[in-house]
C-alpha positions in Angstrom: 104.3 107.2 110.3 106.3 106.1 107.3 104.6 105.2 104.0 105.3 101.5 104.6 103.7 101.5 108.1 100.7 103.5 106.8 100.2 101.1 103.9 100.3 98.1 106.2 97.9 99.8 108.6 95.4 100.6 105.8 95.7 97.1 104.5 94.9 95.8 108.0 91.8 98.0 108.2 90.6 96.9 104.8 91.2 93.3 105.6 89.6 93.2 109.1 87.0 96.0 109.0 
């Protein structure tokens, strides 16, 4: 994945975990 996609994905996990 690109850095942008990875950052969005990690942000998603941090927000919804």
